[in-house]
MIPAGU-38637 format. One record per residue (C-alpha): x, y, z; residue in three letters. Coordinates in steps of 0.5 Angstrom, whole numbers, plus 500, padded with zeros to 3 digits. Each point is the difference from the previous one (the first is absolute). Last residue first. Layout:
REM MIPAGU-38637
+-----+-----+-----+------+
!   x !   y !   z ! type !
+-----+-----+-----+------+
!   X !   Y !   Z !  ALA !
...
+-----+-----+-----+------+
REM end
This chain:
REM MIPAGU-38637
+-----+-----+-----+------+
!   x !   y !   z ! type !
+-----+-----+-----+------+
! 102 ! 793 ! 658 !  UNK !
! 494 ! 497 ! 496 !  UNK !
! 496 ! 494 ! 503 !  UNK !
! 495 ! 498 ! 495 !  UNK !
! 505 ! 500 ! 494 !  UNK !
! 505 ! 496 ! 504 !  UNK !
! 494 ! 494 ! 501 !  UNK !
! 498 ! 500 ! 493 !  UNK !
! 508 ! 499 ! 498 !  UNK !
! 500 ! 495 ! 505 !  UNK !
! 494 ! 496 ! 498 !  UNK !
! 503 ! 500 ! 492 !  UNK !
! 506 ! 498 ! 502 !  UNK !
! 497 ! 494 ! 504 !  UNK !
! 496 ! 498 ! 495 !  UNK !
! 506 ! 500 ! 495 !  UNK !
! 503 ! 495 ! 504 !  UNK !
! 508 ! 501 ! 501 !  UNK !
! 501 ! 499 ! 508 !  UNK !
! 494 ! 495 ! 500 !  UNK !
! 505 ! 494 ! 497 !  UNK !
! 504 ! 499 ! 506 !  UNK !
! 496 ! 500 ! 505 !  UNK !
! 494 ! 496 ! 496 !  UNK !
! 495 ! 503 ! 495 !  UNK !
! 493 ! 497 ! 498 !  UNK !
! 497 ! 507 ! 502 !  UNK !
! 504 ! 505 ! 503 !  UNK !
! 495 ! 502 ! 506 !  UNK !
! 499 ! 507 ! 502 !  UNK !
! 499 ! 502 ! 507 !  UNK !
! 499 ! 508 ! 503 !  UNK !
! 503 ! 503 ! 506 !  UNK !
! 499 ! 507 ! 503 !  UNK !
! 500 ! 498 ! 508 !  UNK !
! 503 ! 494 ! 498 !  UNK !
! 498 ! 494 ! 504 !  UNK !
! 495 ! 498 ! 494 !  UNK !
! 505 ! 500 ! 495 !  UNK !
! 504 ! 495 ! 504 !  UNK !
! 495 ! 495 ! 501 !  UNK !
! 498 ! 502 ! 492 !  UNK !
! 507 ! 498 ! 497 !  UNK !
! 500 ! 493 ! 501 !  UNK !
! 507 ! 497 ! 503 !  UNK !
! 506 ! 501 ! 496 !  UNK !
! 503 ! 494 ! 499 !  UNK !
! 496 ! 495 ! 497 !  UNK !
! 498 ! 505 ! 494 !  UNK !
! 495 ! 497 ! 496 !  UNK !
! 495 ! 505 ! 500 !  UNK !
! 505 ! 505 ! 499 !  UNK !
! 501 ! 506 ! 505 !  UNK !
! 499 ! 507 ! 500 !  UNK !
! 499 ! 505 ! 506 !  UNK !
! 498 ! 507 ! 498 !  UNK !
! 502 ! 505 ! 506 !  UNK !
! 497 ! 507 ! 501 !  UNK !
! 505 ! 503 ! 505 !  UNK !
! 497 ! 499 ! 508 !  UNK !
! 506 ! 494 ! 502 !  UNK !
! 499 ! 501 ! 507 !  UNK !
! 494 ! 494 ! 500 !  UNK !
! 506 ! 496 ! 497 !  UNK !
! 504 ! 501 ! 506 !  UNK !
! 494 ! 498 ! 505 !  UNK !
! 499 ! 494 ! 496 !  UNK !
! 507 ! 498 ! 501 !  UNK !
! 505 ! 500 ! 495 !  UNK !
! 505 ! 494 ! 499 !  UNK !
! 508 ! 500 ! 499 !  UNK !
! 502 ! 496 ! 494 !  UNK !
! 506 ! 504 ! 498 !  UNK !
! 505 ! 497 ! 506 !  UNK !
! 501 ! 493 ! 497 !  UNK !
! 499 ! 501 ! 493 !  UNK !
! 505 ! 506 ! 499 !  UNK !
! 506 ! 495 ! 503 !  UNK !
! 498 ! 495 ! 495 !  UNK !
! 499 ! 505 ! 495 !  UNK !
! 507 ! 502 ! 501 !  UNK !
! 503 ! 493 ! 500 !  UNK !
! 496 ! 499 ! 493 !  UNK !
! 504 ! 506 ! 497 !  UNK !
! 495 ! 500 ! 494 !  UNK !
! 501 ! 498 ! 493 !  UNK !
! 492 ! 501 ! 498 !  UNK !
! 499 ! 493 ! 498 !  UNK !
! 504 ! 497 ! 505 !  UNK !
! 496 ! 504 ! 505 !  UNK !
! 493 ! 498 ! 497 !  UNK !
! 503 ! 493 ! 500 !  UNK !
! 501 ! 500 ! 507 !  UNK !
! 494 ! 503 ! 502 !  UNK !
! 496 ! 495 ! 496 !  UNK !
! 504 ! 494 ! 503 !  UNK !
! 499 ! 503 ! 507 !  UNK !
! 492 ! 501 ! 499 !  UNK !
! 500 ! 492 ! 497 !  UNK !
! 504 ! 497 ! 506 !  UNK !
! 505 ! 495 ! 497 !  UNK !
! 506 ! 504 ! 499 !  UNK !
! 506 ! 495 ! 499 !  UNK !
! 500 ! 501 ! 492 !  UNK !
! 502 ! 508 ! 502 !  UNK !
! 507 ! 497 ! 502 !  UNK !
! 504 ! 505 ! 505 !  UNK !
! 493 ! 501 ! 504 !  UNK !
! 501 ! 508 ! 503 !  UNK !
! 494 ! 502 ! 496 !  UNK !
! 496 ! 494 ! 502 !  UNK !
! 501 ! 500 ! 507 !  UNK !
! 498 ! 507 ! 500 !  UNK !
! 494 ! 498 ! 496 !  UNK !
! 498 ! 495 ! 505 !  UNK !
! 500 ! 505 ! 506 !  UNK !
! 495 ! 503 ! 496 !  UNK !
! 494 ! 496 ! 503 !  UNK !
! 493 ! 503 ! 499 !  UNK !
! 498 ! 507 ! 498 !  UNK !
! 499 ! 504 ! 506 !  UNK !
! 493 ! 502 ! 504 !  UNK !
! 501 ! 507 ! 499 !  UNK !
! 503 ! 502 ! 493 !  UNK !
! 497 ! 493 ! 498 !  UNK !
! 494 ! 503 ! 500 !  UNK !
! 502 ! 502 ! 493 !  UNK !
! 506 ! 501 ! 497 !  UNK !
! 501 ! 499 ! 492 !  UNK !
! 499 ! 508 ! 499 !  UNK !
! 499 ! 505 ! 505 !  UNK !
! 499 ! 507 ! 497 !  UNK !
! 500 ! 506 ! 504 !  UNK !
! 498 ! 507 ! 499 !  UNK !
! 503 ! 507 ! 502 !  UNK !
! 506 ! 497 ! 504 !  UNK !
! 506 ! 505 ! 503 !  UNK !
! 495 ! 503 ! 505 !  UNK !
! 500 ! 493 ! 503 !  UNK !
! 507 ! 498 ! 501 !  UNK !
! 500 ! 495 ! 505 !  UNK !
! 494 ! 497 ! 499 !  UNK !
! 499 ! 501 ! 493 !  UNK !
! 507 ! 497 ! 499 !  UNK !
! 499 ! 494 ! 504 !  UNK !
! 494 ! 499 ! 495 !  UNK !
! 505 ! 501 ! 494 !  UNK !
! 505 ! 495 ! 503 !  UNK !
! 494 ! 495 ! 501 !  UNK !
! 498 ! 501 ! 493 !  UNK !
! 507 ! 499 ! 498 !  UNK !
! 501 ! 494 ! 503 !  UNK !
! 494 ! 498 ! 495 !  UNK !
! 499 ! 506 ! 495 !  UNK !
! 500 ! 507 ! 502 !  UNK !
! 497 ! 506 ! 497 !  UNK !
! 501 ! 507 ! 503 !  UNK !
! 497 ! 506 ! 498 !  UNK !
! 504 ! 506 ! 501 !  UNK !
! 501 ! 506 ! 505 !  UNK !
! 506 ! 505 ! 502 !  UNK !
! 504 ! 498 ! 494 !  UNK !
! 507 ! 503 ! 500 !  UNK !
! 503 ! 494 ! 496 !  UNK !
! 505 ! 499 ! 506 !  UNK !
! 494 ! 501 ! 504 !  UNK !
! 496 ! 495 ! 497 !  UNK !
! 506 ! 495 ! 500 !  UNK !
! 500 ! 501 ! 507 !  UNK !
! 494 ! 498 ! 501 !  UNK !
! 501 ! 493 ! 496 !  UNK !
! 506 ! 499 ! 504 !  UNK !
! 496 ! 501 ! 507 !  UNK !
! 496 ! 495 ! 497 !  UNK !
! 505 ! 495 ! 500 !  UNK !
! 502 ! 502 ! 507 !  UNK !
! 493 ! 499 ! 503 !  UNK !
! 499 ! 494 ! 496 !  UNK !
! 506 ! 497 ! 504 !  UNK !
! 506 ! 498 ! 495 !  UNK !
! 506 ! 502 ! 503 !  UNK !
! 499 ! 496 ! 506 !  UNK !
! 501 ! 494 ! 496 !  UNK !
! 507 ! 501 ! 498 !  UNK !
! 503 ! 497 ! 494 !  UNK !
! 500 ! 507 ! 496 !  UNK !
! 499 ! 502 ! 493 !  UNK !
! 500 ! 507 ! 497 !  UNK !
! 495 ! 501 ! 494 !  UNK !
! 501 ! 498 ! 493 !  UNK !
! 494 ! 495 ! 501 !  UNK !
! 499 ! 498 ! 507 !  UNK !
! 503 ! 500 ! 507 !  UNK !
! 497 ! 507 ! 501 !  UNK !
! 494 ! 501 ! 496 !  UNK !
! 501 ! 502 ! 493 !  UNK !
! 496 ! 506 ! 499 !  UNK !
! 494 ! 502 ! 495 !  UNK !
! 498 ! 507 ! 498 !  UNK !
! 494 ! 501 ! 495 !  UNK !
! 498 ! 507 ! 499 !  UNK !
! 493 ! 500 ! 498 !  UNK !
! 496 ! 502 ! 493 !  UNK !
! 497 ! 493 ! 498 !  UNK !
! 505 ! 499 ! 495 !  UNK !
! 505 ! 500 ! 506 !  UNK !
! 496 ! 496 ! 505 !  UNK !
! 499 ! 494 ! 494 !  UNK !
! 507 ! 501 ! 498 !  UNK !
! 503 ! 499 ! 507 !  UNK !
! 495 ! 494 ! 502 !  UNK !
! 502 ! 497 ! 493 !  UNK !
! 501 ! 493 ! 503 !  UNK !
! 507 ! 500 ! 499 !  UNK !
! 501 ! 507 ! 503 !  UNK !
! 497 ! 499 ! 506 !  UNK !
! 501 ! 494 ! 504 !  UNK !
! 506 ! 497 ! 496 !  UNK !
! 503 ! 507 ! 499 !  UNK !
! 499 ! 502 ! 507 !  UNK !
! 503 ! 494 ! 502 !  UNK !
! 498 ! 493 ! 503 !  UNK !
! 502 ! 496 ! 506 !  UNK !
! 494 ! 503 ! 504 !  UNK !
! 496 ! 504 ! 497 !  UNK !
! 500 ! 507 ! 497 !  UNK !
! 499 ! 507 ! 502 !  UNK !
! 497 ! 505 ! 495 !  UNK !
! 499 ! 508 ! 502 !  UNK !
! 495 ! 503 ! 496 !  UNK !
! 501 ! 507 ! 498 !  UNK !
! 495 ! 505 ! 498 !  UNK !
! 502 ! 502 ! 493 !  UNK !
! 506 ! 499 ! 496 !  UNK !
! 504 ! 494 ! 497 !  UNK !
! 505 ! 496 ! 503 !  UNK !
! 504 ! 499 ! 506 !  UNK !
! 505 ! 494 ! 501 !  UNK !
! 503 ! 497 ! 506 !  UNK !
! 506 ! 497 ! 503 !  UNK !
! 502 ! 501 ! 508 !  UNK !
! 507 ! 501 ! 502 !  UNK !
! 499 ! 497 ! 507 !  UNK !
! 504 ! 503 ! 507 !  UNK !
! 493 ! 503 ! 502 !  UNK !
! 499 ! 503 ! 494 !  UNK !
! 504 ! 502 ! 494 !  UNK !
! 497 ! 502 ! 493 !  UNK !
! 500 ! 496 ! 493 !  UNK !
! 497 ! 501 ! 493 !  UNK !
! 499 ! 494 ! 495 !  UNK !
+-----+-----+-----+------+
REM end
């Protein structure tokens, strides 16, 4: 792991391989390792001739934790990603985000359009605009003293995931309070980079990919067959589609 400082946070990251850079932004309650190393994304990109860069978002993994909700707006989290590119002297990169990471990637493309060459939004479709259901129950589940008392299915799922990744649950509860800012259709239309939107056909969280892709000036939709929100990440067809997309849109 390597580290750099930005906005009062120590941000942990990895940087592997050579070639066109691909910045990887993980999802809520995850880490760079869980989202990108364990499912072999870093190896897949590196073997295909790309430079894979992945950070632990603030509040996650080995990066600094905060229990202040205002620290976790998508704009601030996207600024960490932009600062990492600057730290590495990378003018432009492909950017791939999953779930919350897809939202951060979209805000990065809006706030720092010159830094983003091509964009991959995984695990978040039209939910980027319309919302992705009740999330207050997840904050409650994260803060529950006894996980056996959690009755909400999604709350149980994310609490189990947070416990599995040994996360700071107070930091995650703060993050979920402010990181879910929606984009308007007008905002989406401003994202002009080539963009791939990929969602599992059994994903009950993200919303379908096609409506979001249709709002994007250069959007493409991809359905990850027979995969839910958690299992889509490492799917082989998803990896193959991403490599084809990157090859079609070189920097």
